[in-house]
C-alpha positions in Angstrom: -15.1 37.7 -90.0 -15.4 41.1 -89.2 -11.9 42.3 -89.7 -9.9 43.3 -92.4 -7.1 41.2 -94.1 -4.1 42.0 -92.5 -1.8 41.6 -95.6 -4.6 44.3 -97.5 -3.4 46.8 -93.7 0.3 46.3 -94.6 -0.4 47.2 -98.4 -2.3 50.1 -97.2 0.6 52.8 -97.0 1.4 52.0 -100.5 -1.7 53.1 -102.2 -1.1 56.1 -104.3 -2.3 59.1 -102.3 -4.7 59.9 -105.5 -6.9 57.3 -104.6 -9.8 58.6 -103.6 -12.4 55.5 -104.3 -12.1 51.6 -103.6 -14.2 49.5 -105.5 -14.1 46.0 -104.0 -15.7 43.1 -105.7 -16.9 40.5 -103.7 -17.3 42.5 -101.0 -18.9 40.3 -98.8 -19.9 41.9 -95.1 -17.3 45.0 -96.2 -14.5 44.0 -93.9 -12.2 45.1 -96.4 -13.5 48.1 -97.0 -12.6 49.1 -93.2 -9.4 50.6 -94.0 -10.6 52.8 -96.6 -13.7 54.0 -94.4 -12.4 57.6 -95.6 -12.7 57.1 -99.1 -15.5 56.9 -101.4 -16.8 53.2 -101.4 -18.2 50.7 -104.0 -19.1 47.5 -102.8 -20.1 44.7 -105.3 -21.5 41.3 -104.8 -24.3 39.2 -105.2 -26.4 39.1 -102.0 -29.1 41.6 -102.1 -28.3 44.4 -100.1 -30.7 44.1 -97.1 -29.0 40.8 -96.7 -25.7 42.1 -95.9 -24.3 42.4 -92.6 -22.0 45.1 -92.5 -18.7 44.4 -90.5 -19.0 48.0 -90.2 -21.3 50.8 -90.5 -20.5 52.8 -93.4 -21.9 56.2 -93.7 -21.8 56.4 -97.0 -21.2 53.1 -99.3 -22.8 52.5 -103.0 -23.8 48.8 -103.3 -24.1 47.2 -106.5 -25.5 44.0 -106.8 -24.1 42.8 -110.0 -21.5 39.5 -111.5 -18.2 40.6 -111.6 -18.6 39.5 -115.6 -21.0 42.4 -115.8 -19.9 44.9 -114.1 -18.3 46.9 -116.5 -20.6 46.3 -119.6 -22.6 49.2 -120.8 -26.4 49.4 -119.3 -26.1 46.5 -116.7 -24.2 47.0 -113.5 -21.9 50.0 -114.7 -20.0 51.6 -111.8 -20.3 54.9 -111.5 -16.8 56.0 -110.9 -13.6 57.6 -112.5 -11.2 54.9 -112.4 -8.3 56.6 -112.9 -8.7 57.6 -109.3 -9.5 54.4 -108.0 -8.1 51.0 -106.2 -10.2 48.0 -106.8 -9.5 45.0 -104.7 -11.0 41.1 -104.9 -10.4 38.6 -102.2 -11.1 35.1 -103.4 -13.4 36.3 -106.4 -11.3 36.3 -109.3 -10.3 32.8 -109.0 -14.0 31.8 -110.0 -14.0 33.1 -113.0 -12.4 31.8 -116.8 -9.0 33.4 -117.9 -11.2 34.8 -120.5 -13.6 36.6 -117.7 -10.5 37.6 -115.4 -8.8 39.3 -118.4 -12.2 40.9 -119.8 -12.5 42.9 -116.1 -9.1 43.5 -115.6 -8.6 45.1 -119.3 -12.1 46.7 -118.7 -10.8 48.6 -115.5 -7.3 49.5 -117.6 -9.5 51.0 -120.4 -11.1 52.9 -118.1 -8.2 54.3 -116.5 -7.4 52.0 -113.5 -3.8 51.8 -112.3 -4.4 50.3 -109.0 -5.3 46.7 -108.4 -5.1 44.4 -105.0 -6.0 40.6 -105.6 -5.9 38.2 -103.2 -6.1 34.5 -104.7 -5.6 31.1 -104.9 -2.0 30.7 -106.0 -1.7 29.9 -109.8 0.8 27.0 -109.3 -1.7 25.3 -106.7 -3.8 24.1 -108.9 -6.8 24.2 -106.6 -10.1 22.7 -108.2 -11.8 25.7 -107.2 -10.1 28.2 -109.2 -6.9 30.0 -109.7 -5.3 33.7 -110.6 -4.6 33.3 -114.2 -3.9 37.1 -115.2 -0.5 37.8 -116.5 1.8 37.5 -113.1 4.7 39.6 -114.9 1.8 42.8 -114.4 1.9 42.1 -110.9 4.2 41.9 -107.9 3.6 38.7 -105.9 3.0 38.6 -101.6 2.6 35.2 -99.9 1.4 36.9 -96.4 0.5 34.0 -94.4 1.0 31.6 -97.4 0.0 27.4 -96.6 -1.2 24.5 -98.4 -4.5 24.9 -96.8 -4.6 28.4 -98.0 -2.2 28.8 -100.9 -3.6 32.4 -101.5 -1.0 35.0 -103.1 -1.8 39.0 -102.9 -1.5 40.2 -106.3 -0.6 43.6 -106.2 -0.3 45.9 -109.0 -0.4 49.7 -108.0 0.9 53.2 -109.8 4.2 53.4 -107.8 7.8 54.5 -108.5 10.8 52.0 -108.8 11.8 52.7 -105.1 8.4 51.9 -103.8 8.0 49.2 -106.1 11.1 47.9 -104.4 10.1 48.4 -101.0 6.6 46.7 -101.8 8.7 43.5 -102.8 10.6 43.9 -99.7 7.4 43.8 -97.3 6.8 41.5 -95.0 2.9 41.4 -93.3 2.2 43.3 -90.0 
């Protein structure tokens, strides 16, 4: 797949203007970074960088080869960004972590000032054996773009928005 997730494209207008960096955990070929090619991009995955067949010829991207559990650990794969102006995205990666690992990553981002997250993961209620999203759902607006039993993914959104913008986001349907 070389096109970005359509739900992500629907959410782009809601991303605060001050966001200047996008960090994707589990970036694969970087297709979900395409809508943000005008921002500073940091892609994190397990594959060696030379094996990544990028979905777009990004001009300036930082690639970090790391496990999610090590991304925010000092001295390992520490991400070189000001997280207070960052958006963290993940599509189908958090669900492979334990509840404690998901919480550790999320709290690590919050502790570094991050206020903007988009996670597309298997729905908590789907009871998928390959993992589900386990963070506290009340912290997120849940969007079920193209939801089905074959793909019980929900997009969990937490953006630094005022109440009117949050209400608009709750009413959003995918493009």
